[in-house]
PDB file with SEQRES, HELIX, SHEET and CRYST1 records, atoms N, CA, C and O in Angstrom:
SEQRES   1 A   81  MET LYS LYS ARG LYS VAL PHE ILE SER PHE TYR TYR ASP          
SEQRES   2 A   81  GLN ASP SER LYS TYR LYS ASP GLU LEU ILE GLU PHE SER          
SEQRES   3 A   81  ASN LYS ASN SER ILE PHE ILE ASN ASP SER VAL GLY GLU          
SEQRES   4 A   81  ASN ASP ILE ASP GLY ASP ASP LEU SER ASP GLU GLU ILE          
SEQRES   5 A   81  ARG LYS ILE ILE ARG ASP LYS TYR LEU ARG ASP SER GLU          
SEQRES   6 A   81  VAL THR ILE ILE LEU VAL GLY ARG CYS THR LYS HIS ARG          
SEQRES   7 A   81  LYS HIS VAL                                                  
HELIX    1 AA1 TYR A   12  ASN A   29  1                                  18    
HELIX    2 AA2 GLY A   44  ASP A   46  5                                   3    
HELIX    3 AA3 ASP A   49  ILE A   55  1                                   7    
HELIX    4 AA4 ILE A   56  LEU A   61  3                                   6    
HELIX    5 AA5 THR A   75  HIS A   77  5                                   3    
SHEET    1 AA1 3 PHE A  32  ASN A  34  0                                        
SHEET    2 AA1 3 ARG A   4  SER A   9  1                                        
SHEET    3 AA1 3 VAL A  66  ILE A  69  1                                        
CRYST1    1.000    1.000    1.000  90.00  90.00  90.00 P 1           1          
ATOM      1  N   MET A   1      22.312  -7.581  -2.874  1.00  0.00           N  
ATOM      2  CA  MET A   1      21.465  -7.205  -1.795  1.00  0.00           C  
ATOM      3  C   MET A   1      20.073  -7.818  -1.933  1.00  0.00           C  
ATOM      4  O   MET A   1      19.494  -7.873  -3.018  1.00  0.00           O  
ATOM      5  N   LYS A   2      19.567  -8.269  -0.807  1.00  0.00           N  
ATOM      6  CA  LYS A   2      18.350  -8.921  -0.771  1.00  0.00           C  
ATOM      7  C   LYS A   2      17.159  -7.910  -1.077  1.00  0.00           C  
ATOM      8  O   LYS A   2      17.224  -6.810  -0.530  1.00  0.00           O  
ATOM      9  N   LYS A   3      16.226  -8.152  -1.793  1.00  0.00           N  
ATOM     10  CA  LYS A   3      15.067  -7.389  -2.060  1.00  0.00           C  
ATOM     11  C   LYS A   3      14.026  -7.654  -0.961  1.00  0.00           C  
ATOM     12  O   LYS A   3      13.609  -8.783  -0.700  1.00  0.00           O  
ATOM     13  N   ARG A   4      13.630  -6.510  -0.325  1.00  0.00           N  
ATOM     14  CA  ARG A   4      12.670  -6.628   0.816  1.00  0.00           C  
ATOM     15  C   ARG A   4      11.209  -6.537   0.211  1.00  0.00           C  
ATOM     16  O   ARG A   4      10.973  -5.951  -0.846  1.00  0.00           O  
ATOM     17  N   LYS A   5      10.283  -7.150   0.955  1.00  0.00           N  
ATOM     18  CA  LYS A   5       8.879  -6.999   0.610  1.00  0.00           C  
ATOM     19  C   LYS A   5       8.393  -5.687   1.241  1.00  0.00           C  
ATOM     20  O   LYS A   5       8.560  -5.471   2.441  1.00  0.00           O  
ATOM     21  N   VAL A   6       7.797  -4.825   0.432  1.00  0.00           N  
ATOM     22  CA  VAL A   6       7.468  -3.429   0.851  1.00  0.00           C  
ATOM     23  C   VAL A   6       5.905  -3.279   0.740  1.00  0.00           C  
ATOM     24  O   VAL A   6       5.272  -3.664  -0.243  1.00  0.00           O  
ATOM     25  N   PHE A   7       5.391  -2.730   1.756  1.00  0.00           N  
ATOM     26  CA  PHE A   7       3.967  -2.310   1.834  1.00  0.00           C  
ATOM     27  C   PHE A   7       3.938  -0.792   1.627  1.00  0.00           C  
ATOM     28  O   PHE A   7       4.622  -0.069   2.353  1.00  0.00           O  
ATOM     29  N   ILE A   8       3.180  -0.300   0.675  1.00  0.00           N  
ATOM     30  CA  ILE A   8       3.034   1.076   0.525  1.00  0.00           C  
ATOM     31  C   ILE A   8       1.719   1.481   0.825  1.00  0.00           C  
ATOM     32  O   ILE A   8       0.783   1.010   0.178  1.00  0.00           O  
ATOM     33  N   SER A   9       1.502   2.442   1.887  1.00  0.00           N  
ATOM     34  CA  SER A   9       0.248   2.956   2.254  1.00  0.00           C  
ATOM     35  C   SER A   9       0.139   4.494   1.662  1.00  0.00           C  
ATOM     36  O   SER A   9       1.034   5.332   1.775  1.00  0.00           O  
ATOM     37  N   PHE A  10      -1.093   4.695   1.028  1.00  0.00           N  
ATOM     38  CA  PHE A  10      -1.209   5.975   0.389  1.00  0.00           C  
ATOM     39  C   PHE A  10      -2.725   6.218   0.196  1.00  0.00           C  
ATOM     40  O   PHE A  10      -3.564   5.328   0.336  1.00  0.00           O  
ATOM     41  N   TYR A  11      -3.003   7.484  -0.134  1.00  0.00           N  
ATOM     42  CA  TYR A  11      -4.382   7.914  -0.408  1.00  0.00           C  
ATOM     43  C   TYR A  11      -4.643   7.721  -1.867  1.00  0.00           C  
ATOM     44  O   TYR A  11      -4.128   8.493  -2.677  1.00  0.00           O  
ATOM     45  N   TYR A  12      -5.427   6.717  -2.257  1.00  0.00           N  
ATOM     46  CA  TYR A  12      -5.596   6.346  -3.570  1.00  0.00           C  
ATOM     47  C   TYR A  12      -6.027   7.378  -4.542  1.00  0.00           C  
ATOM     48  O   TYR A  12      -5.458   7.454  -5.631  1.00  0.00           O  
ATOM     49  N   ASP A  13      -7.030   8.208  -4.211  1.00  0.00           N  
ATOM     50  CA  ASP A  13      -7.505   9.249  -5.140  1.00  0.00           C  
ATOM     51  C   ASP A  13      -6.499  10.266  -5.466  1.00  0.00           C  
ATOM     52  O   ASP A  13      -6.530  10.863  -6.542  1.00  0.00           O  
ATOM     53  N   GLN A  14      -5.549  10.496  -4.509  1.00  0.00           N  
ATOM     54  CA  GLN A  14      -4.630  11.618  -4.823  1.00  0.00           C  
ATOM     55  C   GLN A  14      -3.210  11.263  -5.003  1.00  0.00           C  
ATOM     56  O   GLN A  14      -2.433  12.009  -5.600  1.00  0.00           O  
ATOM     57  N   ASP A  15      -2.852  10.089  -4.473  1.00  0.00           N  
ATOM     58  CA  ASP A  15      -1.389   9.798  -4.494  1.00  0.00           C  
ATOM     59  C   ASP A  15      -1.027   8.445  -5.195  1.00  0.00           C  
ATOM     60  O   ASP A  15       0.084   7.931  -5.064  1.00  0.00           O  
ATOM     61  N   SER A  16      -1.947   7.947  -5.883  1.00  0.00           N  
ATOM     62  CA  SER A  16      -1.750   6.640  -6.529  1.00  0.00           C  
ATOM     63  C   SER A  16      -0.614   6.778  -7.688  1.00  0.00           C  
ATOM     64  O   SER A  16       0.156   5.856  -7.957  1.00  0.00           O  
ATOM     65  N   LYS A  17      -0.603   7.938  -8.286  1.00  0.00           N  
ATOM     66  CA  LYS A  17       0.425   8.042  -9.268  1.00  0.00           C  
ATOM     67  C   LYS A  17       1.874   8.093  -8.737  1.00  0.00           C  
ATOM     68  O   LYS A  17       2.791   7.611  -9.401  1.00  0.00           O  
ATOM     69  N   TYR A  18       2.065   8.637  -7.620  1.00  0.00           N  
ATOM     70  CA  TYR A  18       3.300   8.616  -6.804  1.00  0.00           C  
ATOM     71  C   TYR A  18       3.735   7.244  -6.497  1.00  0.00           C  
ATOM     72  O   TYR A  18       4.909   6.894  -6.618  1.00  0.00           O  
ATOM     73  N   LYS A  19       2.698   6.392  -6.059  1.00  0.00           N  
ATOM     74  CA  LYS A  19       2.976   4.997  -5.808  1.00  0.00           C  
ATOM     75  C   LYS A  19       3.303   4.254  -7.049  1.00  0.00           C  
ATOM     76  O   LYS A  19       4.219   3.431  -7.024  1.00  0.00           O  
ATOM     77  N   ASP A  20       2.654   4.468  -8.093  1.00  0.00           N  
ATOM     78  CA  ASP A  20       3.049   3.793  -9.377  1.00  0.00           C  
ATOM     79  C   ASP A  20       4.443   4.168  -9.808  1.00  0.00           C  
ATOM     80  O   ASP A  20       5.219   3.331 -10.269  1.00  0.00           O  
ATOM     81  N   GLU A  21       4.761   5.478  -9.645  1.00  0.00           N  
ATOM     82  CA  GLU A  21       6.159   5.813 -10.053  1.00  0.00           C  
ATOM     83  C   GLU A  21       7.169   5.210  -9.162  1.00  0.00           C  
ATOM     84  O   GLU A  21       8.246   4.853  -9.639  1.00  0.00           O  
ATOM     85  N   LEU A  22       6.917   5.070  -7.932  1.00  0.00           N  
ATOM     86  CA  LEU A  22       8.032   4.431  -7.029  1.00  0.00           C  
ATOM     87  C   LEU A  22       8.053   2.973  -7.371  1.00  0.00           C  
ATOM     88  O   LEU A  22       9.146   2.406  -7.380  1.00  0.00           O  
ATOM     89  N   ILE A  23       6.972   2.311  -7.650  1.00  0.00           N  
ATOM     90  CA  ILE A  23       7.029   0.903  -7.991  1.00  0.00           C  
ATOM     91  C   ILE A  23       7.816   0.700  -9.331  1.00  0.00           C  
ATOM     92  O   ILE A  23       8.625  -0.212  -9.500  1.00  0.00           O  
ATOM     93  N   GLU A  24       7.500   1.627 -10.241  1.00  0.00           N  
ATOM     94  CA  GLU A  24       8.191   1.550 -11.552  1.00  0.00           C  
ATOM     95  C   GLU A  24       9.704   1.799 -11.397  1.00  0.00           C  
ATOM     96  O   GLU A  24      10.510   1.143 -12.057  1.00  0.00           O  
ATOM     97  N   PHE A  25      10.070   2.704 -10.565  1.00  0.00           N  
ATOM     98  CA  PHE A  25      11.458   2.990 -10.285  1.00  0.00           C  
ATOM     99  C   PHE A  25      12.095   1.671  -9.669  1.00  0.00           C  
ATOM    100  O   PHE A  25      13.143   1.200 -10.111  1.00  0.00           O  
ATOM    101  N   SER A  26      11.400   1.122  -8.638  1.00  0.00           N  
ATOM    102  CA  SER A  26      11.839  -0.066  -8.041  1.00  0.00           C  
ATOM    103  C   SER A  26      12.042  -1.225  -9.020  1.00  0.00           C  
ATOM    104  O   SER A  26      13.078  -1.890  -9.031  1.00  0.00           O  
ATOM    105  N   ASN A  27      11.014  -1.436  -9.838  1.00  0.00           N  
ATOM    106  CA  ASN A  27      11.084  -2.488 -10.919  1.00  0.00           C  
ATOM    107  C   ASN A  27      12.372  -2.413 -11.787  1.00  0.00           C  
ATOM    108  O   ASN A  27      13.092  -3.377 -12.044  1.00  0.00           O  
ATOM    109  N   LYS A  28      12.565  -1.102 -12.212  1.00  0.00           N  
ATOM    110  CA  LYS A  28      13.575  -0.830 -13.226  1.00  0.00           C  
ATOM    111  C   LYS A  28      15.004  -1.049 -12.552  1.00  0.00           C  
ATOM    112  O   LYS A  28      15.996  -1.358 -13.211  1.00  0.00           O  
ATOM    113  N   ASN A  29      15.008  -0.865 -11.229  1.00  0.00           N  
ATOM    114  CA  ASN A  29      16.406  -0.838 -10.472  1.00  0.00           C  
ATOM    115  C   ASN A  29      16.486  -2.074  -9.557  1.00  0.00           C  
ATOM    116  O   ASN A  29      17.466  -2.264  -8.836  1.00  0.00           O  
ATOM    117  N   SER A  30      15.449  -2.897  -9.603  1.00  0.00           N  
ATOM    118  CA  SER A  30      15.368  -4.103  -8.616  1.00  0.00           C  
ATOM    119  C   SER A  30      15.658  -3.818  -7.274  1.00  0.00           C  
ATOM    120  O   SER A  30      16.536  -4.415  -6.651  1.00  0.00           O  
ATOM    121  N   ILE A  31      14.901  -2.860  -6.767  1.00  0.00           N  
ATOM    122  CA  ILE A  31      15.104  -2.443  -5.379  1.00  0.00           C  
ATOM    123  C   ILE A  31      14.218  -3.191  -4.273  1.00  0.00           C  
ATOM    124  O   ILE A  31      14.730  -3.573  -3.221  1.00  0.00           O  
ATOM    125  N   PHE A  32      12.888  -3.375  -4.560  1.00  0.00           N  
ATOM    126  CA  PHE A  32      12.117  -4.026  -3.612  1.00  0.00           C  
ATOM    127  C   PHE A  32      10.884  -4.806  -4.350  1.00  0.00           C  
ATOM    128  O   PHE A  32      10.576  -4.603  -5.524  1.00  0.00           O  
ATOM    129  N   ILE A  33      10.272  -5.666  -3.540  1.00  0.00           N  
ATOM    130  CA  ILE A  33       9.102  -6.331  -4.068  1.00  0.00           C  
ATOM    131  C   ILE A  33       7.927  -5.633  -3.485  1.00  0.00           C  
ATOM    132  O   ILE A  33       7.839  -5.380  -2.284  1.00  0.00           O  
ATOM    133  N   ASN A  34       7.015  -5.326  -4.383  1.00  0.00           N  
ATOM    134  CA  ASN A  34       5.792  -4.602  -3.914  1.00  0.00           C  
ATOM    135  C   ASN A  34       4.823  -5.584  -3.392  1.00  0.00           C  
ATOM    136  O   ASN A  34       4.440  -6.547  -4.056  1.00  0.00           O  
ATOM    137  N   ASP A  35       4.418  -5.314  -2.148  1.00  0.00           N  
ATOM    138  CA  ASP A  35       3.447  -6.173  -1.359  1.00  0.00           C  
ATOM    139  C   ASP A  35       2.277  -5.312  -0.910  1.00  0.00           C  
ATOM    140  O   ASP A  35       1.747  -5.556   0.174  1.00  0.00           O  
ATOM    141  N   SER A  36       1.869  -4.376  -1.635  1.00  0.00           N  
ATOM    142  CA  SER A  36       0.779  -3.485  -1.377  1.00  0.00           C  
ATOM    143  C   SER A  36      -0.491  -3.903  -1.907  1.00  0.00           C  
ATOM    144  O   SER A  36      -0.498  -4.766  -2.785  1.00  0.00           O  
ATOM    145  N   VAL A  37      -1.679  -3.352  -1.444  1.00  0.00           N  
ATOM    146  CA  VAL A  37      -2.977  -3.567  -1.766  1.00  0.00           C  
ATOM    147  C   VAL A  37      -3.188  -2.975  -3.261  1.00  0.00           C  
ATOM    148  O   VAL A  37      -2.970  -1.795  -3.535  1.00  0.00           O  
ATOM    149  N   GLY A  38      -3.625  -3.910  -4.163  1.00  0.00           N  
ATOM    150  CA  GLY A  38      -3.824  -3.377  -5.525  1.00  0.00           C  
ATOM    151  C   GLY A  38      -5.200  -2.754  -5.558  1.00  0.00           C  
ATOM    152  O   GLY A  38      -5.944  -2.806  -4.578  1.00  0.00           O  
ATOM    153  N   GLU A  39      -5.548  -2.139  -6.742  1.00  0.00           N  
ATOM    154  CA  GLU A  39      -6.652  -1.334  -6.921  1.00  0.00           C  
ATOM    155  C   GLU A  39      -7.976  -2.201  -6.648  1.00  0.00           C  
ATOM    156  O   GLU A  39      -8.923  -1.707  -6.036  1.00  0.00           O  
ATOM    157  N   ASN A  40      -7.993  -3.323  -7.062  1.00  0.00           N  
ATOM    158  CA  ASN A  40      -9.393  -4.072  -6.853  1.00  0.00           C  
ATOM    159  C   ASN A  40      -9.158  -5.314  -5.955  1.00  0.00           C  
ATOM    160  O   ASN A  40      -9.942  -6.263  -5.986  1.00  0.00           O  
ATOM    161  N   ASP A  41      -8.091  -5.292  -5.175  1.00  0.00           N  
ATOM    162  CA  ASP A  41      -7.807  -6.379  -4.195  1.00  0.00           C  
ATOM    163  C   ASP A  41      -8.840  -6.538  -3.103  1.00  0.00           C  
ATOM    164  O   ASP A  41      -9.078  -7.660  -2.656  1.00  0.00           O  
ATOM    165  N   ILE A  42      -9.446  -5.495  -2.667  1.00  0.00           N  
ATOM    166  CA  ILE A  42     -10.346  -5.485  -1.534  1.00  0.00           C  
ATOM    167  C   ILE A  42     -11.652  -4.777  -1.953  1.00  0.00           C  
ATOM    168  O   ILE A  42     -11.663  -3.581  -2.246  1.00  0.00           O  
ATOM    169  N   ASP A  43     -12.745  -5.553  -1.970  1.00  0.00           N  
ATOM    170  CA  ASP A  43     -14.075  -4.998  -2.271  1.00  0.00           C  
ATOM    171  C   ASP A  43     -14.740  -4.625  -1.015  1.00  0.00           C  
ATOM    172  O   ASP A  43     -15.430  -5.428  -0.386  1.00  0.00           O  
ATOM    173  N   GLY A  44     -14.519  -3.300  -0.611  1.00  0.00           N  
ATOM    174  CA  GLY A  44     -14.934  -2.764   0.688  1.00  0.00           C  
ATOM    175  C   GLY A  44     -16.413  -2.393   0.696  1.00  0.00           C  
ATOM    176  O   GLY A  44     -16.835  -1.894   1.739  1.00  0.00           O  
ATOM    177  N   ASP A  45     -17.253  -2.564  -0.309  1.00  0.00           N  
ATOM    178  CA  ASP A  45     -18.638  -2.200  -0.290  1.00  0.00           C  
ATOM    179  C   ASP A  45     -19.428  -2.860   0.807  1.00  0.00           C  
ATOM    180  O   ASP A  45     -20.288  -2.221   1.412  1.00  0.00           O  
ATOM    181  N   ASP A  46     -19.159  -4.143   1.087  1.00  0.00           N  
ATOM    182  CA  ASP A  46     -19.904  -4.869   2.082  1.00  0.00           C  
ATOM    183  C   ASP A  46     -19.138  -5.190   3.284  1.00  0.00           C  
ATOM    184  O   ASP A  46     -19.531  -6.076   4.043  1.00  0.00           O  
ATOM    185  N   LEU A  47     -17.933  -4.441   3.534  1.00  0.00           N  
ATOM    186  CA  LEU A  47     -17.223  -4.776   4.757  1.00  0.00           C  
ATOM    187  C   LEU A  47     -17.145  -3.502   5.589  1.00  0.00           C  
ATOM    188  O   LEU A  47     -17.201  -2.379   5.088  1.00  0.00           O  
ATOM    189  N   SER A  48     -17.013  -3.748   6.896  1.00  0.00           N  
ATOM    190  CA  SER A  48     -16.863  -2.759   7.831  1.00  0.00           C  
ATOM    191  C   SER A  48     -15.365  -2.203   7.753  1.00  0.00           C  
ATOM    192  O   SER A  48     -14.440  -2.809   7.213  1.00  0.00           O  
ATOM    193  N   ASP A  49     -15.274  -1.034   8.336  1.00  0.00           N  
ATOM    194  CA  ASP A  49     -13.865  -0.482   8.535  1.00  0.00           C  
ATOM    195  C   ASP A  49     -12.935  -1.533   9.185  1.00  0.00           C  
ATOM    196  O   ASP A  49     -11.824  -1.766   8.707  1.00  0.00           O  
ATOM    197  N   GLU A  50     -13.382  -2.129  10.223  1.00  0.00           N  
ATOM    198  CA  GLU A  50     -12.544  -3.107  11.000  1.00  0.00           C  
ATOM    199  C   GLU A  50     -12.171  -4.264  10.105  1.00  0.00           C  
ATOM    200  O   GLU A  50     -11.023  -4.710  10.108  1.00  0.00           O  
ATOM    201  N   GLU A  51     -13.125  -4.752   9.343  1.00  0.00           N  
ATOM    202  CA  GLU A  51     -12.890  -5.878   8.493  1.00  0.00           C  
ATOM    203  C   GLU A  51     -11.834  -5.650   7.416  1.00  0.00           C  
ATOM    204  O   GLU A  51     -11.006  -6.508   7.110  1.00  0.00           O  
ATOM    205  N   ILE A  52     -11.920  -4.363   6.822  1.00  0.00           N  
ATOM    206  CA  ILE A  52     -10.928  -3.881   5.901  1.00  0.00           C  
ATOM    207  C   ILE A  52      -9.542  -3.775   6.475  1.00  0.00           C  
ATOM    208  O   ILE A  52      -8.559  -4.214   5.879  1.00  0.00           O  
ATOM    209  N   ARG A  53      -9.483  -3.154   7.705  1.00  0.00           N  
ATOM    210  CA  ARG A  53      -8.199  -3.183   8.342  1.00  0.00           C  
ATOM    211  C   ARG A  53      -7.560  -4.460   8.654  1.00  0.00           C  
ATOM    212  O   ARG A  53      -6.337  -4.599   8.620  1.00  0.00           O  
ATOM    213  N   LYS A  54      -8.435  -5.457   8.978  1.00  0.00           N  
ATOM    214  CA  LYS A  54      -8.131  -6.830   9.384  1.00  0.00           C  
ATOM    215  C   LYS A  54      -7.389  -7.464   8.083  1.00  0.00           C  
ATOM    216  O   LYS A  54      -6.281  -7.995   8.157  1.00  0.00           O  
ATOM    217  N   ILE A  55      -8.063  -7.355   7.000  1.00  0.00           N  
ATOM    218  CA  ILE A  55      -7.581  -7.905   5.656  1.00  0.00           C  
ATOM    219  C   ILE A  55      -6.223  -7.261   5.369  1.00  0.00           C  
ATOM    220  O   ILE A  55      -5.254  -7.959   5.071  1.00  0.00           O  
ATOM    221  N   ILE A  56      -6.152  -5.909   5.460  1.00  0.00           N  
ATOM    222  CA  ILE A  56      -4.785  -5.272   5.172  1.00  0.00           C  
ATOM    223  C   ILE A  56      -3.739  -5.789   6.136  1.00  0.00           C  
ATOM    224  O   ILE A  56      -2.604  -6.065   5.747  1.00  0.00           O  
ATOM    225  N   ARG A  57      -4.116  -5.919   7.372  1.00  0.00           N  
ATOM    226  CA  ARG A  57      -3.159  -6.323   8.387  1.00  0.00           C  
ATOM    227  C   ARG A  57      -2.613  -7.726   8.163  1.00  0.00           C  
ATOM    228  O   ARG A  57      -1.411  -7.985   8.215  1.00  0.00           O  
ATOM    229  N   ASP A  58      -3.583  -8.627   7.909  1.00  0.00           N  
ATOM    230  CA  ASP A  58      -3.368 -10.142   7.837  1.00  0.00           C  
ATOM    231  C   ASP A  58      -2.825 -10.498   6.555  1.00  0.00           C  
ATOM    232  O   ASP A  58      -1.953 -11.365   6.512  1.00  0.00           O  
ATOM    233  N   LYS A  59      -3.259  -9.897   5.423  1.00  0.00           N  
ATOM    234  CA  LYS A  59      -2.878 -10.358   4.078  1.00  0.00           C  
ATOM    235  C   LYS A  59      -1.668  -9.528   3.549  1.00  0.00           C  
ATOM    236  O   LYS A  59      -0.891 -10.023   2.733  1.00  0.00           O  
ATOM    237  N   TYR A  60      -1.527  -8.335   3.995  1.00  0.00           N  
ATOM    238  CA  TYR A  60      -0.391  -7.478   3.411  1.00  0.00           C  
ATOM    239  C   TYR A  60       0.693  -7.131   4.339  1.00  0.00           C  
ATOM    240  O   TYR A  60       1.875  -7.411   4.141  1.00  0.00           O  
ATOM    241  N   LEU A  61       0.208  -6.472   5.419  1.00  0.00           N  
ATOM    242  CA  LEU A  61       1.223  -5.973   6.387  1.00  0.00           C  
ATOM    243  C   LEU A  61       2.070  -7.090   7.061  1.00  0.00           C  
ATOM    244  O   LEU A  61       3.278  -6.957   7.256  1.00  0.00           O  
ATOM    245  N   ARG A  62       1.442  -8.079   7.368  1.00  0.00           N  
ATOM    246  CA  ARG A  62       2.062  -9.213   8.141  1.00  0.00           C  
ATOM    247  C   ARG A  62       3.256  -9.819   7.481  1.00  0.00           C  
ATOM    248  O   ARG A  62       4.236 -10.235   8.099  1.00  0.00           O  
ATOM    249  N   ASP A  63       3.104  -9.843   6.131  1.00  0.00           N  
ATOM    250  CA  ASP A  63       4.174 -10.486   5.307  1.00  0.00           C  
ATOM    251  C   ASP A  63       5.217  -9.588   4.875  1.00  0.00           C  
ATOM    252  O   ASP A  63       6.286 -10.042   4.467  1.00  0.00           O  
ATOM    253  N   SER A  64       4.962  -8.201   4.939  1.00  0.00           N  
ATOM    254  CA  SER A  64       5.943  -7.164   4.400  1.00  0.00           C  
ATOM    255  C   SER A  64       6.955  -7.058   5.436  1.00  0.00           C  
ATOM    256  O   SER A  64       6.745  -7.400   6.600  1.00  0.00           O  
ATOM    257  N   GLU A  65       8.095  -6.567   4.994  1.00  0.00           N  
ATOM    258  CA  GLU A  65       9.243  -6.254   5.848  1.00  0.00           C  
ATOM    259  C   GLU A  65       9.503  -4.769   6.072  1.00  0.00           C  
ATOM    260  O   GLU A  65      10.105  -4.348   7.059  1.00  0.00           O  
ATOM    261  N   VAL A  66       9.018  -4.006   5.106  1.00  0.00           N  
ATOM    262  CA  VAL A  66       9.141  -2.497   5.184  1.00  0.00           C  
ATOM    263  C   VAL A  66       7.793  -1.863   4.859  1.00  0.00           C  
ATOM    264  O   VAL A  66       7.061  -2.326   3.985  1.00  0.00           O  
ATOM    265  N   THR A  67       7.504  -0.852   5.546  1.00  0.00           N  
ATOM    266  CA  THR A  67       6.232  -0.050   5.242  1.00  0.00           C  
ATOM    267  C   THR A  67       6.640   1.432   4.877  1.00  0.00           C  
ATOM    268  O   THR A  67       7.355   2.119   5.607  1.00  0.00           O  
ATOM    269  N   ILE A  68       6.132   1.840   3.716  1.00  0.00           N  
ATOM    270  CA  ILE A  68       6.334   3.177   3.168  1.00  0.00           C  
ATOM    271  C   ILE A  68       4.958   3.957   3.235  1.00  0.00           C  
ATOM    272  O   ILE A  68       3.939   3.480   2.733  1.00  0.00           O  
ATOM    273  N   ILE A  69       4.980   5.101   3.838  1.00  0.00           N  
ATOM    274  CA  ILE A  69       3.686   5.851   3.862  1.00  0.00           C  
ATOM    275  C   ILE A  69       3.884   7.134   2.958  1.00  0.00           C  
ATOM    276  O   ILE A  69       4.723   7.995   3.221  1.00  0.00           O  
ATOM    277  N   LEU A  70       3.081   7.180   1.927  1.00  0.00           N  
ATOM    278  CA  LEU A  70       3.229   8.398   1.133  1.00  0.00           C  
ATOM    279  C   LEU A  70       2.205   9.404   1.742  1.00  0.00           C  
ATOM    280  O   LEU A  70       1.007   9.142   1.851  1.00  0.00           O  
ATOM    281  N   VAL A  71       2.764  10.544   2.118  1.00  0.00           N  
ATOM    282  CA  VAL A  71       1.952  11.554   2.784  1.00  0.00           C  
ATOM    283  C   VAL A  71       1.722  12.751   1.867  1.00  0.00           C  
ATOM    284  O   VAL A  71       2.643  13.446   1.438  1.00  0.00           O  
ATOM    285  N   GLY A  72       0.439  12.944   1.597  1.00  0.00           N  
ATOM    286  CA  GLY A  72       0.025  14.076   0.804  1.00  0.00           C  
ATOM    287  C   GLY A  72      -0.775  15.061   1.596  1.00  0.00           C  
ATOM    288  O   GLY A  72      -0.824  14.890   2.814  1.00  0.00           O  
ATOM    289  N   ARG A  73      -1.377  16.023   1.085  1.00  0.00           N  
ATOM    290  CA  ARG A  73      -2.205  17.008   1.668  1.00  0.00           C  
ATOM    291  C   ARG A  73      -3.471  16.432   2.520  1.00  0.00           C  
ATOM    292  O   ARG A  73      -3.871  16.958   3.559  1.00  0.00           O  
ATOM    293  N   CYS A  74      -4.009  15.330   1.951  1.00  0.00           N  
ATOM    294  CA  CYS A  74      -5.178  14.877   2.514  1.00  0.00           C  
ATOM    295  C   CYS A  74      -4.974  13.448   3.248  1.00  0.00           C  
ATOM    296  O   CYS A  74      -5.921  12.830   3.734  1.00  0.00           O  
ATOM    297  N   THR A  75      -3.821  13.054   3.271  1.00  0.00           N  
ATOM    298  CA  THR A  75      -3.549  11.772   3.859  1.00  0.00           C  
ATOM    299  C   THR A  75      -4.030  11.502   5.320  1.00  0.00           C  
ATOM    300  O   THR A  75      -4.383  10.374   5.665  1.00  0.00           O  
ATOM    301  N   LYS A  76      -4.032  12.469   6.086  1.00  0.00           N  
ATOM    302  CA  LYS A  76      -4.382  12.491   7.472  1.00  0.00           C  
ATOM    303  C   LYS A  76      -5.804  12.281   7.587  1.00  0.00           C  
ATOM    304  O   LYS A  76      -6.213  11.932   8.694  1.00  0.00           O  
ATOM    305  N   HIS A  77      -6.639  12.429   6.646  1.00  0.00           N  
ATOM    306  CA  HIS A  77      -8.028  12.402   6.707  1.00  0.00           C  
ATOM    307  C   HIS A  77      -8.509  10.962   6.211  1.00  0.00           C  
ATOM    308  O   HIS A  77      -9.692  10.634   6.312  1.00  0.00           O  
ATOM    309  N   ARG A  78      -7.639  10.206   5.725  1.00  0.00           N  
ATOM    310  CA  ARG A  78      -8.027   8.863   5.331  1.00  0.00           C  
ATOM    311  C   ARG A  78      -8.120   7.764   6.385  1.00  0.00           C  
ATOM    312  O   ARG A  78      -7.164   7.596   7.141  1.00  0.00           O  
ATOM    313  N   LYS A  79      -9.171   7.032   6.479  1.00  0.00           N  
ATOM    314  CA  LYS A  79      -9.320   6.085   7.635  1.00  0.00           C  
ATOM    315  C   LYS A  79      -8.504   4.875   7.486  1.00  0.00           C  
ATOM    316  O   LYS A  79      -8.279   4.226   8.507  1.00  0.00           O  
ATOM    317  N   HIS A  80      -8.012   4.462   6.321  1.00  0.00           N  
ATOM    318  CA  HIS A  80      -7.184   3.192   6.110  1.00  0.00           C  
ATOM    319  C   HIS A  80      -5.757   3.287   5.904  1.00  0.00           C  
ATOM    320  O   HIS A  80      -5.024   2.317   5.713  1.00  0.00           O  
ATOM    321  N   VAL A  81      -5.344   4.656   5.956  1.00  0.00           N  
ATOM    322  CA  VAL A  81      -3.937   4.868   5.707  1.00  0.00           C  
ATOM    323  C   VAL A  81      -3.178   4.811   7.006  1.00  0.00           C  
ATOM    324  O   VAL A  81      -1.958   4.968   7.016  1.00  0.00           O  
TER     325      VAL A  81                                                      
END                                                                             
């Protein structure tokens, strides 16, 4: 079976451990290729919200084949999820 490029969207402060567990499970079982934003991939200090969204869209989402959204208690309040 072909491994798909997967983008995982999540609230970093509260759900990153679940993203890490999902990626670890995938790596052990050769399920998908992680194509998500890493912890220090985007330095948002000097960027507008629109610039951050553009980077995510053009550099990560455009090349991914599947999107997984991890939904926690506060996900709906995050502007980039």
